[in-house]
N, C-alpha and C positions, 0 to 999 in steps of 0.2 A: 504494500500500500504506500502510495506517495502522499505522505501526510501534508507536506507543504502545498501540493496541488489541490488536495481536498479542501483544506482551510481557505486557500485563496479563492477557490470557486464558490464556496459557501458564503464568504463575506464580500465577494466581488472586489477584491483588492489585488494589487500587484504581487507577483511571486517574490520579488526581492524584499518587499515589505514584510511578508510572512517569514521569510528566511531570517531576516535581521532581528525581528522580534523574538523568534525561537532561539536564536543564538544568544541574545541578551538574557532571556529567561534561563537558559541552560547555564549561563555564567553566574546565576544567583541573583540577578537584578529583579527588583520588585516591580509590579505594575505601575505604581505612582512614580517611581524613579524613572522608568522607561518613558512614561508619558511626558514628564516634565523636563528631563535632562538629556534625553537621547533622541530628540526630534529629528536630528540630522540622519538618524538610522532608519526611521520609519515614515518620514514625511508628514502626512496630514492625519495620521491615525490618532483618535482621541483615547482617553483612558478606558472607556467602555469597550471599544473595539479590541484594545490590547488585552483586556480582561477576558473577552470571549475567545481570543486566540489562545490564551493561557489555559482556559477551561477545556477547549476542544483538543488542544495538544495533549493534555493529560488523559482525556477520554480515549482519543485515538491510539495513543501509545499503550494504554491498558488493553484496548481492543486488540491491537496487534500482538501484544504479549499473550493474551488469552488464546488467540488464534494459533499461535505457535505451540502453546501447551496442549491444546486440543488435537492439533495435527500430530504431535508427538505421541499422545495417548492412543489415538486411533491406529497410528503406524505400529506401535508396540503390540497391539492386538492383531496385527497383520490383516487389517480390514480396510485399509486406505485404498480408495479408488480414484481415478481421475475426476469422476463426477463430484465426489465429496470434496476433493481438493479445490475444485473450481467453485463449489458453493461456499466454501470457507473464504476463499479469496474475494468473492463478490459481496460477502456479508458486510453490512455497514453498521450493525448494532449488536450489542451484547445479547439481546434476546434471540436474534437470528442464529448466532453461532452456538448458543446454548441449545437451541432447537436441533441443530445439526448434530450436536454431541449427545443428545438425549439417548438415542438407541445404544450408545456404546458405554454409557455410565454403568458403574457397578451399583446395582440396585439392592435395596433391602429386600427382605422376603416378600414376594407378591404372589398372587394366584398364578401369574405367568411363570415365575421362577420355579414354583412348586411343580407346575406341569412340565417344565423343561427337565427338572430332576427326575421326573418319572419317564423321561425318554420320549415325550410326545412332540418334540419339535419337528421331526420329519413329517408327522401327520399334519401338523399345522401348515407346513410348507406345501404339502400336497393339496390341502383344501384351498389355500391362498392362491394356488396356481389356476384354479377354477377350470381345469381341463377335463374332468370326468363327471359322471352322474352320481346320484345318491346311492345307487345299488353298489357300484364299485367302491364307493366311500366306505360303506359298512363292511364290505369284504376286506378292504385295505386296513380298516381300523381294528379288525379282529386280532391282527398280529401284535398290537400294542397292549393287549390285555395282560396284566401282570398283577396277580393278587398280592405278591410281596410288596409291590409299590402302590397298592390300594387302587389299582385300575381294574375293577372287577367286571365291568361290562363295556360294550361298544359305546354306549352312551357316555360313560365316564371318560373314555378316551377322547371322544369327539368334543365333549365339554371342556376338557383340559386343553385340547388343541385350539378351541375358540378363545380361551383365555390368553393363549400366546398370541393369536392373531389380533385380539383386542389391544394388546400391548404394542404390537407392530404398528397398528393404526394410530394409537396414541402418541407414539414416538415419531410419526411422520411430520417432518418440519413444514412441508407445504400445507398439510391439513391444518396444523396449528396456526400458521400464518393467516390462512384464509378465515378461520374461525375467529382469530383475534381481530381481524379487520371487520368481520361481521358484528362483533360486539361493539366496536368503536363506531360503526356507521348506523347500525339498526338497534343496538342494545338499549335497554331501558333499566334505569335504577328504580327499584321498587322498595318502598320503605313502609314498615308497619310498626305499630306500637307494641312493646312488650306487655304493657298494661294500659289499655285505652282509657281507663278511669283515673289514671295517674296524671294530673295536670302538672306541666312543667314547661320550661322554655323551649322544649322540642315538640310541643303538641301540634305545631303547624305542619310537622312532617308526618303526622299520623296518616296512614293510607295515602301516601304521596308517591307519585310516579313522574319521572322526567327522562327524556332521551339522554343517553350518555354524551352524545356530541354537543348537546346544548347546555348541560348543567354548568352553572357558574362555580368558580373555584371556591368562593366563600361558603357556598352551600355544601360543597364536598367536605370541607373542614368541619362544618357544623354537624353534618350527618355522621362523620367519623367520631366526633366527640359524643354524640348521642348514643352511638353504638357502644363505644367504650364504657360509657357510664350506665349501660344496661337499660336505656330508655327506648332504644330503637333496634329493630331487626332489619338488616339491609341485604339485598341480593341484586345481582345484575342478571337480567334475563334476555334471551334472544328467541326468535321464532325457531322452535325445535325442528320443524319440518325443513327449514332452510339449512340448519346445521347438518341434519341427516343427509340432505341433498348434496352438500359439499363432500361428505364422506363417500357417498355413493359414486359421485363423479370421479373421485380420485382412487377408488379401490376396486370397483367392479370392472372385470374384464370380459365377462360373458353374461348370459342370462340363463343360467342353469341352476340345478340344485345346489352345487357347490357355491355359486354366487350368492344364493340365499343364505347359506351358512355364514359366508363372509359378511353379509349385510347384518346378520344377527350379531356377529362379533363387533361390527362397526357401531351398531346402536348401543351395545354394552360399553364400548370404548368411549362413545360420545357422552353418555350419561354418568358413567362411573369414574372415568379418568380425565377426559379432555375438558369438558365444560367446567367442572369445579376448579381445575387447575388454571384454565384461561381466565375464569372469573376472578380468581385471586390476583392474577397478573394485571387485569384491567383495574381492579380496585387499587392495587399498589401504584399503578401508573397514574391514575387520577389523583391519588393522594400526593404523590411526588410533584405532579404538575401544580396542584393547588398550593402546596407548601412553597414551591419556588415563586409562584405568583404572589403569595402572601408576603414573602421576604422582599420582593420588589416593591410592593405597595408600602410595606413597612419602611423601607429605605426612602421612598419618595415622600412619605409623610414626616419622617424624622428629620430629613435634611433641612427643610425650611425652618424647623424649630431650632435646630442647632446653629444655623447660619444667620439668625436674626442679627442685625447690626447692633453692637453694644452702645450704650450711652455712658461714655467715660467721664471721669472727673466730676461726678455729681453726687451730692449727699442725698440719700434716698430713704423713704419710709416704705416698708412693705406691709400691706394689709392682707391678712388671710381671713376673708369674710366668714361669718357663721351666724346662725339664729340663736339657738339656745345657749351655746357656750360663748357667744360674743365674737367680736372681731379681734384677732390677735394683731398686735402692732410691734414692729421692729424698726429701729433707726440704725442705718449703717453709713459709715463715712465713705469718702471717695474711693477707698481701697477695699471696701466691703467689710471693714471691721465693725462689730456691733457696738453701738453707742448707748442704746437704751431700748427697753421693751415695755409692753403694757397690754392691757385688754380693755376694749371699749364695746359699748352696746348701742349699735346704731339702729336696731330694729325693735327696741323696747320702748319705754315711756319717753315722753318729751324731756323729762328731767335727766334721764340717762343719755339722751342725745346731746344735751347741753354740756354734760360732763365730758362726753366724748370729744366735743368741739374744743373745750378748754384744754384737754390733754394734748390733742394734736397741735393746737396753736402754740402751746408751750414747747413742744418738740420742734416745730418749724422755726420758731424764733431762737431757741437755745442752740440748735445745731445747724442753723442756716440751711434748711432743707431745700433742695432744688426740684425734686421729682417725687411722686408717689406712685407706687406700683400696687395695683389691686388685682388679687387673684380672681380668676373667672369661674370659681366654683359656686357653691351654695351661698345665697344672699349677696352675690356679686352686684346685681343691679341696684339693690337698695344701698349698698355701700358706695357705689359709684355716684348715685344721686346725692347722698350725704356729703361725699367728698367735693362734688361740684359746688354745693351750697356753701361748704366750709371755705373753699378757696376764694369765693367772692368777698369774704369778710377778712381776708388776710392781706396785710400790706405788702408782703414779699411776693415776688413773681414765682409761683410754683405751678408746675404742670403735673398732670396725672395720666396714667396709661393702664388699661386693663391688660394683664399678661396671663399666659397659660400657666395654671398651677398644676398641670399634669405631673404626677410623680412627686409632688412636694411632700405629701403625707408618707409616701414610701421612703423618701430620703430622711424625713424627720425621725423615723423610727429605726433607721439603719445604724449599724455599728460605727460607720464613718461619722455620722451626725453626732452620735453620743460622745465620740472622742473629741470632736471639734467643739461641741457646746455641752459639756457635762453639767453645767450649772443651769441650763434652760429646760423648761418643760417641752414635751414633744410638739405641742401646738405652736409655741413661740419659735421653734426651729423652722417650722414651715414658713412663718412670716419673714424670717431672715432669708430663706431660700428665694422667696418671691421677690424681695427687694434686690437681691444679688442677680437674679436672672434678668432683670431689666438693665442692670449695669453691665453685665457680661454674660449673656445667655449660655454660650458654649462652655465657659469655665464652670458654670454652676450645673448645667444639665449633664455633663460627663460624669458626675458623681452618682447618677441614677441609672438603674437598669433600663436600657432602651425600651423594652416592652412596656414598662410602667409609664414611660413618657408618652408613647403613642396611644396605647389603649386604656391607660388609666385603670388597669386591673379588671376591666370588664370584658366578658366574652362577647364576641360579635357574631350574630347569626346572619 
């Protein structure tokens, strides 16, 4: 496989660009380093293109390595043929090469392996050839009767041979490829409740059906969670007749009694071996696709939060709004050092509001406050209205801004926050974080687990 040519064709870039990027990656250079400091080597490629090259390079090298391992394993069994070698060379995915290798794998004990131990493989090959009629089959099968091996009748011998044929069919790479495509194009995800009377966040998926090719990634993740938490039962189904027809087209050579036996084995292979296996592959494929999509969306949502422009050299007040427990207040200097803290009640009585105004005016005058950061959580709107009224009565020019408080509560209860502010209550640490994330969002948000910043601890359906 010419990896450079494959990547260049996929990304529609010049061969020399791919070669130079691969060379730099092999030398240990990182994607950001190549994107910023080695532009003369790759021309106009941005960091995303270089990252794709890096990922595809790793995948294709692993693919090539696995091809060589499979080729060697089949060759050791002395079963390598020009057709198998050609199929391996043309395979472009791990799934394809594993399908090619499937017939040659050392399997655990199966019905087919038991039948082979009983010496029924020649009978299976005779039936699969589909060259004789049923009378001759029974005569031919008699020679395989062996009470010591628990083959007591002609029927036992034929059934064992059909188990072997079912495994032949199950291991057929072309049949699996076509059925996999059938799942992807015509398959449906069917979801039922484990207990329909149990109301929960997944009840919208009770008795839910959607085509595989249309289901959104976020629904896949929600369904997976519901199944993992034992609220949902999930299966992927296809038209059974179409699946059987695929097997019929690829296995039947004649229209005689032996062909009927092969078709019986094909139906058994379809229901017992192929469909459950391919269904698991499709579920895994959908989950992987959905997870990758979620990571991309997560990255897209996180980047603007982290890259908000800082407001430098300003003394700030952070307000962490709340109803019952009040609004937590923290004053920080231009470097983020905490100068003072307090709690005010802006949603309670008028008397409490007046006390709140007095405290904030005192802080503004004492510390020459320039800006006020208001968290956008519970009671944010009421706190914003209160702040706007307050600033109209303040002589000093002070601005305010509503900022995302996502992850503030997570940070305030973290080990890092406890080490940084051992003297403060958890709620006051949140107010400090809110003030600082207006002064320098990136410096403050890197302290928090990214998933707490984007999703704020909530599961999204």
